[in-house]
C-alpha positions in Angstrom: 0.0 0.0 0.0 1.3 3.5 -0.9 2.8 5.5 1.9 1.1 8.6 3.0 3.3 11.7 2.5 3.3 14.0 5.5 3.8 17.7 6.0 4.5 18.8 9.5 3.7 22.3 10.8 5.5 23.6 13.9 9.0 22.9 15.0 8.8 23.5 18.7 9.5 21.4 21.7 6.7 18.8 21.3 7.6 18.2 17.7 11.3 17.8 18.2 11.0 15.7 21.3 7.8 13.8 20.8 6.4 13.7 17.3 9.1 13.7 14.7 11.3 11.0 16.5 8.2 8.7 16.5 7.1 9.1 12.9 10.6 8.6 11.6 11.1 5.3 13.3 11.3 2.3 10.8 7.9 0.8 11.7 6.2 4.2 11.2 8.0 4.7 7.9 6.4 1.6 6.5 3.2 3.6 6.5 4.2 7.3 6.1 7.0 9.5 4.8 8.0 12.9 6.2 8.2 15.1 3.1 8.3 18.6 4.5 8.4 20.7 7.7 7.2 24.2 8.4 8.0 26.8 11.0 7.8 30.6 11.1 11.5 30.5 11.8 12.9 29.4 8.5 16.3 28.6 9.8 14.8 26.4 12.5 12.7 24.6 9.9 15.7 23.9 7.8 17.6 22.5 10.7 14.7 20.3 11.7 14.3 19.1 8.2 17.9 18.1 8.1 17.7 16.4 11.5 14.7 14.2 10.6 15.3 13.7 6.9 12.5 15.7 5.4 12.9 16.7 1.7 11.9 20.3 2.2 11.3 23.1 4.7 9.1 26.1 4.6 8.5 29.2 6.8 5.0 29.6 5.4 2.1 27.3 6.3 0.3 28.3 3.1 3.2 27.1 1.0 3.3 23.8 2.9 -0.3 22.9 2.3 -0.1 23.9 -1.4 2.4 21.1 -2.0 0.8 18.6 -4.4 2.8 15.7 -3.0 1.5 16.0 0.6 -1.4 13.8 1.6 -1.8 14.7 5.3 -0.7 17.5 7.6 0.3 17.4 11.2 -0.5 20.6 13.0 1.6 21.2 16.1 1.7 25.0 16.2 0.6 27.4 19.0 -3.0 26.7 20.0 -4.5 29.9 18.6 -3.5 28.8 15.1 -5.0 25.3 15.2 -8.5 25.9 13.9 -7.6 28.3 11.0 -4.7 26.0 9.9 -6.8 22.9 10.1 -9.5 24.5 7.9 -6.9 25.8 5.4 -5.3 22.3 5.2 -8.6 20.6 4.6 -9.6 23.0 1.9 -6.2 22.5 0.3 -7.1 18.8 0.0 -5.1 17.4 3.0 -6.1 15.0 5.7 -5.3 16.6 9.1 -4.0 15.7 12.5 -4.4 18.7 14.8 -2.8 18.8 18.3 -4.9 19.9 21.2 -6.9 22.0 21.6 -8.5 21.9 18.1 -10.0 25.3 18.5 -10.7 28.1 21.0 -14.4 28.6 20.4 -17.4 26.7 19.1 -17.6 29.0 16.1 -14.0 28.1 15.2 -14.8 24.4 15.6 -17.9 24.7 13.5 -15.8 26.1 10.6 -13.4 23.2 10.8 -16.4 20.8 10.9 -17.9 22.4 7.8 -14.6 22.0 6.0 -14.6 18.3 6.8 -18.1 17.9 5.5 -17.3 19.9 2.3 -14.2 18.0 1.5 -14.9 14.5 2.8 -11.4 14.3 4.2 -10.3 12.8 7.6 -9.4 14.8 10.7 -8.2 13.4 14.0 -8.0 15.8 16.9 -5.9 15.4 20.0 -6.0 14.2 22.6 -7.1 10.7 21.7 -7.7 9.7 25.2 -10.1 6.9 24.4 -7.4 5.2 22.3 -5.8 4.4 25.6 -6.6 0.8 26.6 -6.9 1.7 30.3 -9.5 4.5 29.6 -11.4 2.3 27.3 -11.5 -0.3 30.1 -13.0 2.3 32.5 -15.7 3.2 30.0 -16.5 -0.5 29.5 -17.0 -1.0 33.2 -19.1 2.1 33.6 -21.3 1.2 30.6 -21.8 -2.3 32.0 -23.1 -0.8 35.2 -20.4 -2.3 37.4 -20.4 0.8 39.6 -24.1 1.4 39.6 -25.4 5.0 39.0 -22.4 7.3 38.4 -22.8 10.4 40.5 -19.4 12.0 41.3 -15.8 12.3 40.2 -12.8 14.5 39.9 -9.9 15.0 37.6 -7.0 17.5 37.4 -4.1 18.5 35.2 -2.0 20.8 37.4 1.6 21.7 36.9 4.2 24.5 37.4 4.2 26.1 33.9 4.7 25.7 30.2 6.5 22.5 29.3 9.3 24.4 27.6 10.4 25.8 31.0 12.0 22.4 31.7 14.4 23.0 28.8 15.3 26.6 29.3 18.9 26.1 30.4 21.7 25.5 28.0 21.9 25.7 24.2 19.2 23.3 23.1 17.2 23.2 19.9 13.9 22.9 21.8 14.1 26.1 23.7 11.3 28.4 22.6 9.9 31.6 24.0 6.7 30.6 25.8 5.1 34.1 25.9 2.1 33.1 23.8 1.3 30.4 26.4 0.5 33.1 29.0 -1.4 35.5 26.7 -5.0 35.7 25.5 -6.7 34.1 23.7 -5.1 30.6 23.7 -2.9 30.5 26.7 -3.4 29.0 30.1 -3.7 25.4 31.4 -7.2 24.4 30.3 -6.6 24.5 26.5 -3.3 22.8 26.9 -3.6 20.4 29.9 -7.2 20.4 31.2 -8.3 19.2 27.7 -6.9 15.8 28.6 -9.2 15.3 31.6 -12.1 16.8 29.7 -11.6 14.3 26.9 -11.2 11.4 29.4 -14.3 12.1 31.5 -16.6 12.9 28.5 -15.2 9.9 26.7 -16.2 7.7 29.7 -19.4 9.4 30.8 -20.7 11.0 27.6 -21.5 14.6 26.8 -21.7 17.4 29.4 -25.0 19.2 29.8 -24.0 22.2 31.9 -20.8 23.8 33.3 -20.0 26.2 36.0 -16.5 27.3 37.0 -14.2 29.6 39.0 -11.0 30.9 37.3 -8.3 33.5 37.8 -4.6 34.5 37.7 -2.4 33.5 40.6 1.1 34.4 39.3 1.0 37.7 37.4 4.5 37.3 36.0 6.5 34.4 34.5 10.1 34.4 33.3 12.0 33.2 30.2 15.7 33.8 30.5 15.9 37.5 31.5 12.5 38.3 30.0 9.5 39.0 32.2 6.2 37.8 30.8 3.1 39.5 32.0 0.4 36.9 32.5 -3.0 37.7 30.8 -4.7 34.3 30.7 -6.1 32.6 33.8 -3.6 30.1 35.3 -6.0 28.5 37.8 -9.3 27.2 36.6 -11.7 24.7 38.2 -15.0 23.7 36.8 -18.0 21.5 37.7 -19.5 19.5 34.9 -23.1 18.4 35.0 -23.7 15.2 33.1 -27.4 15.0 34.0 -29.1 12.5 36.3 -27.3 14.2 39.2 -23.8 13.2 38.1 -21.3 15.9 38.7 -17.5 15.9 38.0 -14.9 18.5 39.1 -12.2 19.2 36.5 -9.3 21.6 37.1 -6.1 22.8 35.6 -3.5 25.2 37.0 0.1 26.4 36.5 0.9 26.9 40.1 1.0 23.4 41.5 3.7 22.2 43.9 1.9 19.3 45.6 2.5 15.6 45.9 -0.8 13.9 46.5 -2.7 15.9 43.9 -0.8 14.8 40.7 -1.1 15.6 37.0 -3.7 13.4 35.3 -5.4 12.3 38.5 -8.9 10.8 37.8 -11.5 9.2 40.0 -15.1 8.3 39.2 -17.7 7.0 41.7 -21.1 5.3 41.5 -23.7 4.0 43.8 -22.1 0.6 43.8 -18.4 1.3 43.5 -15.9 3.3 41.6 -12.5 3.5 39.9 -9.4 5.5 40.7 -6.2 5.9 38.7 -3.6 4.7 41.1 -0.6 5.0 38.8 0.1 7.0 35.6 2.6 6.4 32.8 4.8 9.4 32.8 5.3 9.5 29.0 1.7 9.2 27.8 -0.3 10.4 30.9 -2.4 7.3 30.4 -3.3 5.3 33.5 -1.0 2.3 34.1 -2.8 1.0 37.2 -6.5 1.2 38.1 -8.0 0.7 41.6 -11.4 -0.9 41.2 -13.8 -0.5 44.1 -16.7 -2.9 44.3 -18.7 -4.6 47.0 -16.6 -3.2 49.8 -13.3 -4.5 48.3 -10.7 -3.2 46.0 -8.7 -4.7 43.1 -5.7 -3.3 41.4 -5.6 -3.8 37.6 -2.4 -3.3 35.7 -2.8 -1.4 32.4 0.7 -0.9 30.9 0.9 1.3 27.8 2.5 -1.6 26.0 -1.0 -3.1 25.8 -1.5 -0.8 22.8 -0.3 -2.6 19.7 1.6 0.4 18.3 3.7 1.0 21.3 6.7 -1.3 20.9 10.5 -0.8 20.8 11.7 2.8 20.7 8.1 4.1 20.9 8.2 3.0 24.6 11.3 5.1 25.4 10.6 8.2 23.4 8.5 11.1 24.9 4.9 11.7 24.0 4.0 8.3 22.5 0.3 9.1 22.9 0.7 11.6 20.1 2.2 8.9 17.9 -0.9 6.7 18.6 -3.1 9.6 17.6 -1.3 10.2 14.3 -1.2 6.5 13.4 -5.0 6.4 14.2 -5.4 9.0 11.4 -3.3 6.9 9.0 -5.6 3.9 9.8 -8.7 5.9 9.3 -7.5 7.2 5.9 -6.4 3.8 4.7 -9.5 1.9 5.8 -12.2 4.6 5.6 -12.8 4.4 9.3 -14.5 7.0 11.5 -12.0 8.4 14.0 -12.3 7.6 17.6 -10.5 10.9 18.4 -13.2 12.6 16.5 -13.9 16.2 15.5 -17.3 16.0 17.1 -15.7 15.0 20.5 -13.1 17.7 20.3 -15.8 20.3 19.3 -17.8 19.4 22.4 -14.8 19.8 24.7 -14.0 23.2 23.1 -17.5 24.4 23.9 -17.2 23.2 27.5 -13.9 25.2 27.8 -15.4 28.3 26.2 -18.5 28.1 28.4 -16.5 27.5 31.5 -14.7 30.8 31.2 -18.0 32.5 30.6 -19.4 30.9 33.7 -16.4 31.9 35.8 -16.5 35.5 34.7 -20.3 35.9 34.9 -21.1 33.6 37.9 -23.8 32.0 35.8 -23.8 28.3 34.9 -23.8 27.7 31.1 -25.8 25.2 29.1 -23.8 23.0 26.7 -25.5 22.7 23.3 -23.1 20.3 21.4 -22.9 16.5 21.7 -20.8 13.7 20.1 
């Protein structure tokens, strides 16, 4: 079967550490070929093309998507660019993988959805949480009624700051000014991190009906080298999701966390007859690697290593961000076999509306109805 030829947009930290190393592994290259990369910094794009064996580099996204020999585009640019670039790529005849979040508003997501309908092309949107065997297992148990009537849960994605801050020292190719991450409209932890918990809990429990939230800025300044960044976007947001039938889940994300017992990716869901808690996480994927199942007054630990996923073998188990590789190869599979994506546009659109409405709820003090579903 003919390889899919890939154009990659965005040569920042996540691309250099966690996307391009995966898709240039021998097993991945049986299915796809990296043709070109793109970055607003043309010199950086050329260096990344040389590093990962791409034929060409561009400093213009428009030039990248006009290339006739590209079948699919990976979008790993700053979040505020995602929706417009996804729509442009689709209308240029390319299948699309777009990193999270797919869009900032429901209106943006609707334009992407219309482009998919108009072109008939495939789009996979991160994060593909329900591609994780462990989260699929939780959904199966919930849907079977093992825990009775689901009524409460919590999830959080809290950290200390933008991921690039871990790599600020020394002369490294993945250092990148994170100013955009703390600015409106697309900065802050919800669009970047809380989106994982939102995709997980909605993937397990279904669509949200209503949201309320509290949100604000804790740290007014951040630093990158000697540069002071004035924070505009909320860095501490907590929401309550109403799933109907008196089932409520708290989801939060913040950039001010220094705790031990409240860890990134924590998730617990409880029903009238039991519940499930994530007791261990895989550091690379953020997927649960051990589940605590609570039923009938007893508990059981279930191991769910990421190696249960058939794509995660060899080097993919040692490289960062293997969940993104799984998402991308899911798109490849959907293109080749005309499958409907699990990491779907409709699911991502729903989560985008929840995020957008959570900020409205926080700033008005009024709970917001959610109109979308998936």
